[in-house]
SEKOL-717528 format. One record per residue: x negated, y, z of N, C-alpha, C, CB in turn; residue in three letters. Coordinates in Angstrom, 1 decimal. Glycine has a CB too. Layout:
SEKOL-717528
@neast: X	nnorth: Y	nup: Z	caeast: X	canorth: Y	caup: Z	ceast: X	cnorth: Y	cup: Z	cbeast: X	cbnorth: Y	cbup: Z	r: ALA
...
end
This chain:
SEKOL-717528
@neast: -35.6	nnorth: -32.5	nup: 8.9	caeast: -34.3	canorth: -31.8	caup: 9.3	ceast: -33.2	cnorth: -32.5	cup: 8.5	cbeast: -34.4	cbnorth: -30.3	cbup: 9.0	r: UNK
@neast: -32.2	nnorth: -32.9	nup: 9.2	caeast: -31.0	canorth: -33.5	caup: 8.6	ceast: -30.1	cnorth: -32.5	cup: 8.0	cbeast: -30.3	cbnorth: -34.4	cbup: 9.6	r: UNK
@neast: -29.6	nnorth: -32.8	nup: 6.9	caeast: -28.7	canorth: -31.9	caup: 6.2	ceast: -27.3	cnorth: -32.2	cup: 6.6	cbeast: -28.8	cbnorth: -31.9	cbup: 4.7	r: UNK
@neast: -26.5	nnorth: -31.2	nup: 7.1	caeast: -25.1	canorth: -31.5	caup: 7.5	ceast: -24.3	cnorth: -31.5	cup: 6.3	cbeast: -24.7	cbnorth: -30.4	cbup: 8.5	r: UNK
@neast: -23.3	nnorth: -32.5	nup: 6.2	caeast: -22.4	canorth: -32.5	caup: 5.1	ceast: -21.3	cnorth: -31.4	cup: 5.3	cbeast: -21.8	cbnorth: -33.9	cbup: 5.0	r: UNK
@neast: -21.0	nnorth: -30.7	nup: 4.3	caeast: -20.0	canorth: -29.7	caup: 4.3	ceast: -18.6	cnorth: -30.3	cup: 4.2	cbeast: -20.3	cbnorth: -28.6	cbup: 3.2	r: UNK
@neast: -17.7	nnorth: -29.9	nup: 5.1	caeast: -16.4	canorth: -30.4	caup: 5.0	ceast: -15.6	cnorth: -29.5	cup: 4.1	cbeast: -15.7	cbnorth: -30.4	cbup: 6.4	r: UNK
@neast: -14.9	nnorth: -30.1	nup: 3.1	caeast: -14.0	canorth: -29.3	caup: 2.2	ceast: -12.7	cnorth: -29.0	cup: 2.9	cbeast: -13.8	cbnorth: -30.1	cbup: 0.9	r: UNK
@neast: -12.3	nnorth: -27.8	nup: 2.8	caeast: -11.1	canorth: -27.3	caup: 3.4	ceast: -10.2	cnorth: -26.8	cup: 2.4	cbeast: -11.4	cbnorth: -26.2	cbup: 4.5	r: UNK
@neast: -8.9	nnorth: -27.3	nup: 2.4	caeast: -7.9	canorth: -26.7	caup: 1.5	ceast: -7.3	cnorth: -25.5	cup: 2.1	cbeast: -6.8	cbnorth: -27.8	cbup: 1.1	r: UNK
@neast: -7.3	nnorth: -24.4	nup: 1.3	caeast: -6.7	canorth: -23.1	caup: 1.9	ceast: -5.4	cnorth: -22.9	cup: 1.2	cbeast: -7.7	cbnorth: -21.9	cbup: 1.6	r: UNK
@neast: -4.4	nnorth: -22.5	nup: 2.0	caeast: -3.1	canorth: -22.3	caup: 1.5	ceast: -2.6	cnorth: -21.0	cup: 2.2	cbeast: -2.1	cbnorth: -23.5	cbup: 1.8	r: UNK
@neast: -1.9	nnorth: -20.1	nup: 1.4	caeast: -1.3	canorth: -18.9	caup: 1.9	ceast: 0.0	cnorth: -19.3	cup: 2.6	cbeast: -1.1	cbnorth: -17.9	cbup: 0.8	r: UNK
@neast: 0.1	nnorth: -18.8	nup: 3.8	caeast: 1.4	canorth: -19.0	caup: 4.6	ceast: 2.5	cnorth: -18.1	cup: 4.1	cbeast: 1.1	cbnorth: -18.8	cbup: 6.1	r: UNK
@neast: 3.7	nnorth: -18.5	nup: 4.4	caeast: 4.9	canorth: -17.7	caup: 4.0	ceast: 4.9	cnorth: -16.4	cup: 4.6	cbeast: 6.2	cbnorth: -18.5	cbup: 4.3	r: UNK
@neast: 4.3	nnorth: -16.2	nup: 5.8	caeast: 4.4	canorth: -14.9	caup: 6.5	ceast: 3.2	cnorth: -14.0	cup: 6.1	cbeast: 4.4	cbnorth: -15.2	cbup: 8.0	r: UNK
@neast: 2.4	nnorth: -14.4	nup: 5.2	caeast: 1.3	canorth: -13.5	caup: 4.8	ceast: 1.9	cnorth: -12.4	cup: 3.9	cbeast: 0.2	cbnorth: -14.3	cbup: 4.0	r: UNK
@neast: 1.6	nnorth: -11.1	nup: 4.2	caeast: 2.1	canorth: -10.0	caup: 3.4	ceast: 1.4	cnorth: -10.0	cup: 2.1	cbeast: 1.9	cbnorth: -8.7	cbup: 4.2	r: UNK
@neast: 2.0	nnorth: -9.2	nup: 1.2	caeast: 1.4	canorth: -9.0	caup: -0.1	ceast: 0.0	cnorth: -8.4	cup: 0.0	cbeast: 2.2	cbnorth: -8.0	cbup: -1.0	r: UNK
@neast: -0.8	nnorth: -8.4	nup: -1.1	caeast: -2.1	canorth: -7.9	caup: -1.1	ceast: -2.1	cnorth: -6.5	cup: -0.6	cbeast: -2.8	cbnorth: -8.0	cbup: -2.4	r: UNK
@neast: -3.3	nnorth: -6.1	nup: 0.0	caeast: -3.4	canorth: -4.7	caup: 0.5	ceast: -4.6	cnorth: -4.1	cup: -0.3	cbeast: -3.7	cbnorth: -4.7	cbup: 2.0	r: UNK
@neast: -4.4	nnorth: -2.9	nup: -0.9	caeast: -5.4	canorth: -2.2	caup: -1.5	ceast: -6.1	cnorth: -1.2	cup: -0.5	cbeast: -4.9	cbnorth: -1.4	cbup: -2.8	r: UNK
@neast: -7.4	nnorth: -1.2	nup: -0.5	caeast: -8.1	canorth: -0.3	caup: 0.4	ceast: -9.3	cnorth: 0.4	cup: -0.4	cbeast: -8.6	cbnorth: -1.1	cbup: 1.6	r: UNK
@neast: -9.4	nnorth: 1.7	nup: -0.2	caeast: -10.5	canorth: 2.4	caup: -0.7	ceast: -11.3	cnorth: 3.0	cup: 0.4	cbeast: -10.1	cbnorth: 3.5	cbup: -1.7	r: UNK
@neast: -11.0	nnorth: 2.7	nup: 1.6	caeast: -11.7	canorth: 3.2	caup: 2.8	ceast: -11.9	cnorth: 2.1	cup: 3.8	cbeast: -11.0	cbnorth: 4.5	cbup: 3.5	r: UNK
@neast: -12.9	nnorth: 1.3	nup: 3.7	caeast: -13.1	canorth: 0.2	caup: 4.7	ceast: -13.9	cnorth: 0.9	cup: 5.9	cbeast: -14.0	cbnorth: -0.9	cbup: 4.1	r: UNK
@neast: -13.4	nnorth: 0.5	nup: 7.1	caeast: -14.0	canorth: 1.0	caup: 8.3	ceast: -14.4	cnorth: -0.2	cup: 9.1	cbeast: -13.0	cbnorth: 2.0	cbup: 9.1	r: UNK
@neast: -15.7	nnorth: -0.2	nup: 9.5	caeast: -16.2	canorth: -1.3	caup: 10.3	ceast: -16.8	cnorth: -0.9	cup: 11.7	cbeast: -17.3	cbnorth: -2.1	cbup: 9.5	r: UNK
@neast: -16.3	nnorth: -1.4	nup: 12.7	caeast: -16.7	canorth: -1.2	caup: 14.1	ceast: -17.1	cnorth: -2.5	cup: 14.7	cbeast: -15.6	cbnorth: -0.5	cbup: 14.9	r: UNK
@neast: -17.8	nnorth: -2.5	nup: 15.8	caeast: -18.2	canorth: -3.8	caup: 16.4	ceast: -18.4	cnorth: -3.6	cup: 17.9	cbeast: -19.5	cbnorth: -4.3	cbup: 15.8	r: UNK
@neast: -18.3	nnorth: -4.7	nup: 18.6	caeast: -18.6	canorth: -4.8	caup: 20.0	ceast: -19.6	cnorth: -5.9	cup: 20.1	cbeast: -17.3	cbnorth: -5.1	cbup: 20.9	r: UNK
@neast: -20.2	nnorth: -6.3	nup: 21.3	caeast: -21.1	canorth: -7.4	caup: 21.3	ceast: -20.5	cnorth: -8.7	cup: 20.9	cbeast: -21.6	cbnorth: -7.5	cbup: 22.8	r: UNK
@neast: -19.1	nnorth: -8.8	nup: 20.9	caeast: -18.4	canorth: -10.1	caup: 20.7	ceast: -17.6	cnorth: -10.2	cup: 19.4	cbeast: -17.6	cbnorth: -10.4	cbup: 21.8	r: UNK
@neast: -17.5	nnorth: -9.0	nup: 18.7	caeast: -16.6	canorth: -9.0	caup: 17.5	ceast: -16.9	cnorth: -7.9	cup: 16.6	cbeast: -15.1	cbnorth: -9.0	cbup: 18.0	r: UNK
@neast: -16.5	nnorth: -8.1	nup: 15.3	caeast: -16.5	canorth: -7.1	caup: 14.3	ceast: -15.1	cnorth: -6.8	cup: 14.0	cbeast: -17.3	cbnorth: -7.5	cbup: 13.0	r: UNK
@neast: -14.8	nnorth: -5.5	nup: 13.9	caeast: -13.4	canorth: -5.1	caup: 13.6	ceast: -13.5	cnorth: -4.4	cup: 12.2	cbeast: -12.8	cbnorth: -4.1	cbup: 14.7	r: UNK
@neast: -12.8	nnorth: -5.0	nup: 11.2	caeast: -12.7	canorth: -4.5	caup: 9.9	ceast: -11.3	cnorth: -3.9	cup: 9.6	cbeast: -13.0	cbnorth: -5.6	cbup: 8.8	r: UNK
@neast: -11.3	nnorth: -2.5	nup: 9.5	caeast: -10.0	canorth: -1.9	caup: 9.2	ceast: -10.0	cnorth: -1.5	cup: 7.7	cbeast: -9.8	cbnorth: -0.6	cbup: 10.1	r: UNK
@neast: -8.9	nnorth: -1.7	nup: 7.0	caeast: -8.8	canorth: -1.4	caup: 5.6	ceast: -7.8	cnorth: -0.3	cup: 5.4	cbeast: -8.4	cbnorth: -2.7	cbup: 4.8	r: UNK
@neast: -8.3	nnorth: 0.9	nup: 5.1	caeast: -7.4	canorth: 2.0	caup: 5.0	ceast: -7.3	cnorth: 2.5	cup: 3.5	cbeast: -8.0	cbnorth: 3.2	cbup: 5.8	r: UNK
@neast: -6.3	nnorth: 3.4	nup: 3.3	caeast: -6.1	canorth: 3.9	caup: 1.9	ceast: -6.1	cnorth: 5.4	cup: 2.1	cbeast: -4.8	cbnorth: 3.3	cbup: 1.2	r: UNK
@neast: -6.8	nnorth: 6.1	nup: 1.2	caeast: -6.8	canorth: 7.6	caup: 1.1	ceast: -6.6	cnorth: 8.0	cup: -0.3	cbeast: -8.1	cbnorth: 8.1	cbup: 1.7	r: UNK
@neast: -5.7	nnorth: 9.0	nup: -0.4	caeast: -5.4	canorth: 9.6	caup: -1.8	ceast: -5.7	cnorth: 11.1	cup: -1.7	cbeast: -3.9	cbnorth: 9.4	cbup: -2.2	r: UNK
@neast: -6.2	nnorth: 11.6	nup: -2.9	caeast: -6.4	canorth: 13.1	caup: -3.0	ceast: -5.2	cnorth: 13.8	cup: -2.5	cbeast: -6.8	cbnorth: 13.5	cbup: -4.4	r: UNK
@neast: -5.4	nnorth: 14.9	nup: -1.7	caeast: -4.4	canorth: 15.7	caup: -1.2	ceast: -3.9	cnorth: 15.3	cup: 0.2	cbeast: -3.2	cbnorth: 15.7	cbup: -2.1	r: UNK
@neast: -4.3	nnorth: 14.1	nup: 0.6	caeast: -3.9	canorth: 13.6	caup: 1.9	ceast: -4.9	cnorth: 14.2	cup: 2.9	cbeast: -3.8	cbnorth: 12.1	cbup: 2.0	r: UNK
@neast: -4.4	nnorth: 14.3	nup: 4.2	caeast: -5.3	canorth: 14.8	caup: 5.2	ceast: -5.7	cnorth: 13.6	cup: 6.1	cbeast: -4.6	cbnorth: 15.9	cbup: 6.0	r: UNK
@neast: -5.1	nnorth: 12.5	nup: 6.0	caeast: -5.4	canorth: 11.3	caup: 6.8	ceast: -5.5	cnorth: 10.1	cup: 5.9	cbeast: -4.4	cbnorth: 11.1	cbup: 8.0	r: UNK
@neast: -6.3	nnorth: 9.1	nup: 6.3	caeast: -6.3	canorth: 7.8	caup: 5.7	ceast: -5.5	cnorth: 6.9	cup: 6.6	cbeast: -7.8	cbnorth: 7.3	cbup: 5.4	r: UNK
@neast: -4.7	nnorth: 6.1	nup: 6.1	caeast: -3.8	canorth: 5.2	caup: 6.9	ceast: -4.4	cnorth: 3.8	cup: 6.8	cbeast: -2.4	cbnorth: 5.2	cbup: 6.4	r: UNK
@neast: -4.6	nnorth: 3.1	nup: 8.0	caeast: -5.0	canorth: 1.7	caup: 8.0	ceast: -3.8	cnorth: 0.8	cup: 7.7	cbeast: -5.6	cbnorth: 1.4	cbup: 9.4	r: UNK
@neast: -4.0	nnorth: -0.1	nup: 6.7	caeast: -3.0	canorth: -1.0	caup: 6.3	ceast: -3.2	cnorth: -2.4	cup: 6.7	cbeast: -2.8	cbnorth: -0.9	cbup: 4.8	r: UNK
@neast: -4.5	nnorth: -2.7	nup: 7.1	caeast: -4.8	canorth: -4.1	caup: 7.5	ceast: -6.0	cnorth: -4.1	cup: 8.5	cbeast: -5.1	cbnorth: -5.0	cbup: 6.3	r: UNK
@neast: -6.0	nnorth: -5.0	nup: 9.4	caeast: -7.2	canorth: -5.1	caup: 10.3	ceast: -7.5	cnorth: -6.6	cup: 10.4	cbeast: -6.8	cbnorth: -4.5	cbup: 11.8	r: UNK
@neast: -8.8	nnorth: -6.8	nup: 10.4	caeast: -9.3	canorth: -8.2	caup: 10.5	ceast: -10.4	cnorth: -8.2	cup: 11.6	cbeast: -9.9	cbnorth: -8.8	cbup: 9.1	r: UNK
@neast: -10.3	nnorth: -9.1	nup: 12.5	caeast: -11.3	canorth: -9.1	caup: 13.6	ceast: -12.0	cnorth: -10.5	cup: 13.5	cbeast: -10.6	cbnorth: -9.0	cbup: 15.1	r: UNK
@neast: -13.4	nnorth: -10.4	nup: 13.5	caeast: -14.2	canorth: -11.6	caup: 13.2	ceast: -15.3	cnorth: -11.7	cup: 14.4	cbeast: -14.9	cbnorth: -11.5	cbup: 11.9	r: UNK
@neast: -15.6	nnorth: -12.9	nup: 14.7	caeast: -16.8	canorth: -13.1	caup: 15.6	ceast: -18.1	cnorth: -12.9	cup: 14.8	cbeast: -16.8	cbnorth: -14.6	cbup: 16.2	r: UNK
@neast: -19.2	nnorth: -12.6	nup: 15.4	caeast: -20.4	canorth: -12.2	caup: 14.7	ceast: -20.9	cnorth: -13.3	cup: 13.7	cbeast: -21.5	cbnorth: -12.0	cbup: 15.7	r: UNK
@neast: -20.7	nnorth: -14.6	nup: 14.0	caeast: -21.2	canorth: -15.6	caup: 13.1	ceast: -20.3	cnorth: -15.6	cup: 11.8	cbeast: -21.1	cbnorth: -17.0	cbup: 13.7	r: UNK
@neast: -19.0	nnorth: -15.4	nup: 11.9	caeast: -18.1	canorth: -15.3	caup: 10.8	ceast: -18.4	cnorth: -14.1	cup: 10.0	cbeast: -16.7	cbnorth: -15.4	cbup: 11.2	r: UNK
@neast: -18.7	nnorth: -12.9	nup: 10.7	caeast: -19.0	canorth: -11.7	caup: 10.0	ceast: -20.3	cnorth: -11.9	cup: 9.2	cbeast: -19.2	cbnorth: -10.6	cbup: 11.0	r: UNK
@neast: -21.3	nnorth: -12.6	nup: 9.7	caeast: -22.5	canorth: -12.8	caup: 9.0	ceast: -22.3	cnorth: -13.7	cup: 7.8	cbeast: -23.6	cbnorth: -13.5	cbup: 9.9	r: UNK
@neast: -21.4	nnorth: -14.7	nup: 7.9	caeast: -21.0	canorth: -15.5	caup: 6.8	ceast: -20.3	cnorth: -14.7	cup: 5.7	cbeast: -20.1	cbnorth: -16.7	cbup: 7.2	r: UNK
@neast: -19.4	nnorth: -13.8	nup: 6.1	caeast: -18.8	canorth: -12.9	caup: 5.2	ceast: -19.8	cnorth: -12.0	cup: 4.4	cbeast: -17.7	cbnorth: -12.0	cbup: 5.9	r: UNK
@neast: -20.7	nnorth: -11.5	nup: 5.1	caeast: -21.8	canorth: -10.7	caup: 4.5	ceast: -22.5	cnorth: -11.5	cup: 3.4	cbeast: -22.8	cbnorth: -10.2	cbup: 5.6	r: UNK
@neast: -22.9	nnorth: -12.7	nup: 3.7	caeast: -23.6	canorth: -13.5	caup: 2.7	ceast: -22.7	cnorth: -13.8	cup: 1.6	cbeast: -24.1	cbnorth: -14.8	cbup: 3.4	r: UNK
@neast: -21.5	nnorth: -14.1	nup: 1.8	caeast: -20.5	canorth: -14.5	caup: 0.8	ceast: -20.3	cnorth: -13.3	cup: -0.1	cbeast: -19.2	cbnorth: -15.0	cbup: 1.3	r: UNK
@neast: -20.1	nnorth: -12.1	nup: 0.5	caeast: -19.9	canorth: -10.9	caup: -0.3	ceast: -21.2	cnorth: -10.5	cup: -1.2	cbeast: -19.6	cbnorth: -9.7	cbup: 0.6	r: UNK
@neast: -22.4	nnorth: -10.7	nup: -0.6	caeast: -23.6	canorth: -10.5	caup: -1.4	ceast: -23.7	cnorth: -11.4	cup: -2.6	cbeast: -24.8	cbnorth: -10.7	cbup: -0.5	r: UNK
@neast: -23.3	nnorth: -12.7	nup: -2.4	caeast: -23.4	canorth: -13.6	caup: -3.5	ceast: -22.3	cnorth: -13.3	cup: -4.5	cbeast: -23.2	cbnorth: -15.1	cbup: -2.9	r: UNK
@neast: -21.1	nnorth: -12.9	nup: -4.1	caeast: -20.1	canorth: -12.6	caup: -5.0	ceast: -20.4	cnorth: -11.3	cup: -5.8	cbeast: -18.7	cbnorth: -12.4	cbup: -4.2	r: UNK
@neast: -21.0	nnorth: -10.3	nup: -5.1	caeast: -21.4	canorth: -9.1	caup: -5.8	ceast: -22.5	cnorth: -9.4	cup: -6.9	cbeast: -21.8	cbnorth: -8.0	cbup: -4.8	r: UNK
@neast: -23.4	nnorth: -10.2	nup: -6.5	caeast: -24.5	canorth: -10.6	caup: -7.5	ceast: -23.9	cnorth: -11.2	cup: -8.7	cbeast: -25.5	cbnorth: -11.5	cbup: -6.8	r: UNK
@neast: -23.0	nnorth: -12.2	nup: -8.5	caeast: -22.3	canorth: -12.9	caup: -9.6	ceast: -21.5	cnorth: -11.9	cup: -10.4	cbeast: -21.4	cbnorth: -14.0	cbup: -9.1	r: UNK
@neast: -20.8	nnorth: -11.0	nup: -9.8	caeast: -19.9	canorth: -10.0	caup: -10.4	ceast: -20.8	cnorth: -9.1	cup: -11.3	cbeast: -19.2	cbnorth: -9.1	cbup: -9.4	r: UNK
@neast: -21.9	nnorth: -8.6	nup: -10.8	caeast: -22.8	canorth: -7.7	caup: -11.5	ceast: -23.5	cnorth: -8.4	cup: -12.7	cbeast: -23.8	cbnorth: -7.1	cbup: -10.6	r: UNK
@neast: -23.8	nnorth: -9.7	nup: -12.5	caeast: -24.3	canorth: -10.5	caup: -13.6	ceast: -23.4	cnorth: -10.6	cup: -14.8	cbeast: -24.7	cbnorth: -11.9	cbup: -13.1	r: UNK
@neast: -22.1	nnorth: -10.7	nup: -14.4	caeast: -21.1	canorth: -10.9	caup: -15.4	ceast: -20.6	cnorth: -9.6	cup: -16.0	cbeast: -19.9	cbnorth: -11.6	cbup: -14.9	r: UNK
@neast: -20.4	nnorth: -8.5	nup: -15.2	caeast: -19.8	canorth: -7.3	caup: -15.6	ceast: -20.7	cnorth: -6.1	cup: -15.6	cbeast: -18.6	cbnorth: -7.0	cbup: -14.8	r: UNK
@neast: -21.9	nnorth: -6.2	nup: -15.1	caeast: -22.8	canorth: -5.0	caup: -15.0	ceast: -22.9	cnorth: -4.4	cup: -13.6	cbeast: -22.4	cbnorth: -4.0	cbup: -16.0	r: UNK
@neast: -23.9	nnorth: -3.6	nup: -13.4	caeast: -24.3	canorth: -3.0	caup: -12.1	ceast: -23.1	cnorth: -2.1	cup: -11.6	cbeast: -25.5	cbnorth: -2.1	cbup: -12.3	r: UNK
@neast: -22.8	nnorth: -2.2	nup: -10.3	caeast: -21.8	canorth: -1.4	caup: -9.7	ceast: -22.6	cnorth: -0.2	cup: -9.0	cbeast: -20.9	cbnorth: -2.2	cbup: -8.7	r: UNK
@neast: -22.2	nnorth: 1.0	nup: -9.4	caeast: -22.9	canorth: 2.2	caup: -8.8	ceast: -21.9	cnorth: 2.9	cup: -7.9	cbeast: -23.4	cbnorth: 3.1	cbup: -9.9	r: UNK
@neast: -22.4	nnorth: 3.3	nup: -6.8	caeast: -21.6	canorth: 4.1	caup: -5.8	ceast: -22.1	cnorth: 5.5	cup: -5.8	cbeast: -21.5	cbnorth: 3.4	cbup: -4.4	r: UNK
@neast: -21.6	nnorth: 6.4	nup: -6.5	caeast: -22.1	canorth: 7.7	caup: -6.5	ceast: -21.7	cnorth: 8.5	cup: -5.3	cbeast: -21.7	cbnorth: 8.5	cbup: -7.8	r: UNK
@neast: -22.6	nnorth: 9.2	nup: -4.7	caeast: -22.3	canorth: 10.1	caup: -3.6	ceast: -22.1	cnorth: 9.4	cup: -2.3	cbeast: -21.2	cbnorth: 10.9	cbup: -3.9	r: UNK
@neast: -22.3	nnorth: 8.1	nup: -2.2	caeast: -22.0	canorth: 7.3	caup: -1.0	ceast: -23.2	cnorth: 6.6	cup: -0.5	cbeast: -20.8	cbnorth: 6.4	cbup: -1.2	r: UNK
@neast: -24.4	nnorth: 6.9	nup: -1.0	caeast: -25.6	canorth: 6.2	caup: -0.6	ceast: -25.8	cnorth: 6.1	cup: 0.9	cbeast: -26.8	cbnorth: 6.8	cbup: -1.3	r: UNK
@neast: -25.7	nnorth: 7.3	nup: 1.6	caeast: -25.9	canorth: 7.4	caup: 3.0	ceast: -24.7	cnorth: 7.6	cup: 3.8	cbeast: -26.9	cbnorth: 8.5	cbup: 3.3	r: UNK
@neast: -23.5	nnorth: 7.2	nup: 3.3	caeast: -22.3	canorth: 7.5	caup: 3.9	ceast: -22.0	cnorth: 6.4	cup: 5.0	cbeast: -21.1	cbnorth: 7.5	cbup: 2.9	r: UNK
@neast: -21.7	nnorth: 6.9	nup: 6.2	caeast: -21.4	canorth: 6.0	caup: 7.3	ceast: -19.9	cnorth: 6.3	cup: 7.8	cbeast: -22.4	cbnorth: 6.1	cbup: 8.5	r: UNK
@neast: -19.1	nnorth: 5.2	nup: 7.9	caeast: -17.7	canorth: 5.4	caup: 8.3	ceast: -17.5	cnorth: 4.6	cup: 9.5	cbeast: -16.7	cbnorth: 5.1	cbup: 7.2	r: UNK
@neast: -16.8	nnorth: 5.1	nup: 10.5	caeast: -16.5	canorth: 4.3	caup: 11.7	ceast: -17.4	cnorth: 4.7	cup: 12.8	cbeast: -16.7	cbnorth: 2.8	cbup: 11.4	r: UNK
@neast: -17.3	nnorth: 4.0	nup: 13.9	caeast: -18.1	canorth: 4.3	caup: 15.1	ceast: -19.4	cnorth: 3.5	cup: 15.0	cbeast: -17.4	cbnorth: 4.0	cbup: 16.4	r: UNK
@neast: -20.5	nnorth: 4.2	nup: 15.3	caeast: -21.8	canorth: 3.5	caup: 15.3	ceast: -22.7	cnorth: 4.2	cup: 16.3	cbeast: -22.4	cbnorth: 3.4	cbup: 13.9	r: UNK
@neast: -23.9	nnorth: 3.7	nup: 16.5	caeast: -24.8	canorth: 4.3	caup: 17.3	ceast: -25.7	cnorth: 5.2	cup: 16.4	cbeast: -25.7	cbnorth: 3.2	cbup: 18.1	r: UNK
@neast: -25.8	nnorth: 6.5	nup: 16.8	caeast: -26.6	canorth: 7.3	caup: 16.0	ceast: -28.1	cnorth: 7.1	cup: 16.4	cbeast: -26.3	cbnorth: 8.8	cbup: 16.2	r: UNK
@neast: -29.0	nnorth: 6.9	nup: 15.4	caeast: -30.3	canorth: 6.6	caup: 15.7	ceast: -31.3	cnorth: 7.7	cup: 15.2	cbeast: -30.7	cbnorth: 5.3	cbup: 15.1	r: UNK
@neast: -32.3	nnorth: 7.9	nup: 15.9	caeast: -33.3	canorth: 8.9	caup: 15.5	ceast: -34.7	cnorth: 8.1	cup: 15.6	cbeast: -33.3	cbnorth: 10.2	cbup: 16.4	r: UNK
@neast: -35.4	nnorth: 8.0	nup: 14.5	caeast: -36.7	canorth: 7.3	caup: 14.4	ceast: -36.5	cnorth: 5.8	cup: 14.9	cbeast: -37.7	cbnorth: 8.0	cbup: 15.3	r: UNK
@neast: -35.4	nnorth: 5.2	nup: 14.6	caeast: -35.2	canorth: 3.8	caup: 15.0	ceast: -34.8	cnorth: 3.6	cup: 16.4	cbeast: -36.4	cbnorth: 3.1	cbup: 14.7	r: UNK
@neast: -34.6	nnorth: 4.7	nup: 17.2	caeast: -34.2	canorth: 4.5	caup: 18.6	ceast: -32.9	cnorth: 5.2	cup: 18.8	cbeast: -35.3	cbnorth: 5.2	cbup: 19.5	r: UNK
@neast: -32.1	nnorth: 4.6	nup: 19.7	caeast: -30.8	canorth: 5.1	caup: 20.1	ceast: -30.9	cnorth: 6.4	cup: 20.7	cbeast: -30.0	cbnorth: 4.1	cbup: 21.0	r: UNK
@neast: -30.0	nnorth: 7.4	nup: 20.4	caeast: -30.0	canorth: 8.7	caup: 21.0	ceast: -29.1	cnorth: 8.6	cup: 22.2	cbeast: -29.4	cbnorth: 9.7	cbup: 20.0	r: UNK
end
């Protein structure tokens, strides 16, 4: 198997890119052709979370993002310690297919 050479890409923020967006409520939805990542913010006392950014990815790019996040989290936890998410182990946010015994309902 031949190994493909990786092309180095220089990344530059454009002038029209808004400031950073803080999100404590990520919402992920998908269709057969795309993943929709909405980044919302929710504060105690609020009744609604407001979406401040949306990113739409094709499935291959979403898979690449997943692998990159897994690698980054592993490196983060090696350097700073385990990240624990209390009370969110089985939390699902967004639209998804409800499954019972591995089959769609």
